[in-house]
N, C-alpha and C positions, 0 to 999 in steps of 0.2 A: 756915865754909869750910875745906876740907881743905888741908894744907900742900902736897899734890901737885896740886891743881886750880888752875891759873892764871886761870881765867875769873872775872871780877868781874861782868860784865854782858853780856848779849846783847840787841841791839836788832833788831827786825824793821823793815826800812826800807820795803819795798814788794814787791808781787808783779806779775808780768806774765804774760799769756797768750801763749804762743809760737805755739800752733796748736790748733785743734779741728776735728773732722770728725765729722759725724753722717750715718749712712746708714740709711735705713729698709729693713727686710727685707721685700721684696715677697712672699716665700714664707711669711710668718708665719701660723700658724694658732693662733687662740686656744684654750687648753685648756678642757675642760668645767668645771673648777673655778675658772676665771678667774684662775689664778696664773701669774705670769711667771717664767721661769728666766733669770736674768742672770748669766752667768759674768763675773768681773772679774779684772783684773791691775793691780797698782799697783807702780811702781818708783820708787825715790828715788836720785838721783845727787847726791852732795854734793861740791862743789868748794871747796877751802880752801887757804890758804897760811900756813905757819908763820913765814915771814920777812918778808912784806910788812907795812908799817905804814902806816895803821892796818889791823888785821886785818879783812878782809871775807871773806864766804863767800856761796856761792850754792847753793840747793837746787833741783834740777830734778825735778819729779814728772811721771811719764808714766803715763797711765791708759788702760786699755781696758775698756769695759763692754759686755757683750752680744756679738753676732756675727751674721753673715748666712749662716753655713754651715748652720745648722739651721733647721727650720721652727717651733721653739718659742721663738725669741728675736725680739723685735720690731724691734730696731735694733742698730747697732754705733756706739759713741761712742769716739773717741780724743781725748784731751786731753793737752797738753804745757804745763805751767805752771811758772814759776820764782819763787823768793823770794830777796830779798837781805837779808843780815844783816851787822851790824857788832858787833865785840867790844871790850870793854875788859878789862884784866887787873889783878889785884892786883899790888902791887909785890913784887919778889923775883927771884931768879935761877932761871929755869926752863929746862930743857933743851928742845930741839926735840921730843923724844919726849913730854914732859909737855904741851907746848903742843898738839901734834897730838892727843894723847889727850883733852885737855880740849875741844878744838874738835869732835872726832868725837862725843864723848859729848853735848855740848850740842846739836849740830846733829841728830844721829840721834834724840834723844829730844824735846827741846823744839822744835827747828826743824821737824821733820816734823809734830808735833802742831799747831804754829801754822799750818802750810800747809793742813791737812786741811779746815777750814771753807771755805776758798776753793775747793778741789777739790769738796767736797760741794755747795756752792751752785751752782757752774758746771754740774755734772751735773744738778741739779734744774732749773735755768733752761733749759738746752738741750733737755732731754727734754720739758719743759712747752711750749716754743715749737714743738715739732714738730706740735702740735695733733692728734696721732694717738692718744696714750696719756696717762694721768695722769703727772704728774712722777715721775721716779725719785728717791726721797728715801733717801739712804743713812743708816743709823743712826749715832748718835754713838758713836764707838769710840776705843780707844787705838790710834791709827793707827801710831805708832812701834812698838808691840808687835807688831802684825800684820805690818808690814814686816820686823821682825827675825825673827819666827817663820818667815817664808817666805823668808828670805835674800834680801830685795829691796832692800837698801841697799848702794850702791857708793860708796866714797870715792875721790876723785881729789885727790891732793896735788899742787898746781900747782908745787911746788918740786922734785918728782922729775922728773928729765930722761929717764928710760927710757920 
């Protein structure tokens, strides 16, 4: 463990589904090659506090898969899911900046990747339950890397008053 990383342990407590919405595209036209084009957007909003004790954090993942604007997409699916995390720290005198950086790193990397199987499963289950198409099964990926590469992670420090 690095002298500058105050995080000793991160525990995933639970997740909850805040909302989901599935809309079938009535204008969908199946392509001759039987392939579907599904655009997607993923966003992660990470809420944390440097000062509250014990240190708790929340990751909110917002997902949009598909669309109803085009005739080559069978559905639109919006999902909003949150995960709660708790942290313990190594003993030492750490600044607020070190604590914030440690929390951001752990949540952006490990926290987002811990949430992805729940997001992936929910997408598969909801699309299967439509009974119109086969389940949409997302591949196993490094979710945090994709979010970072697309600038889709937002941090909200609950201690900042602005």
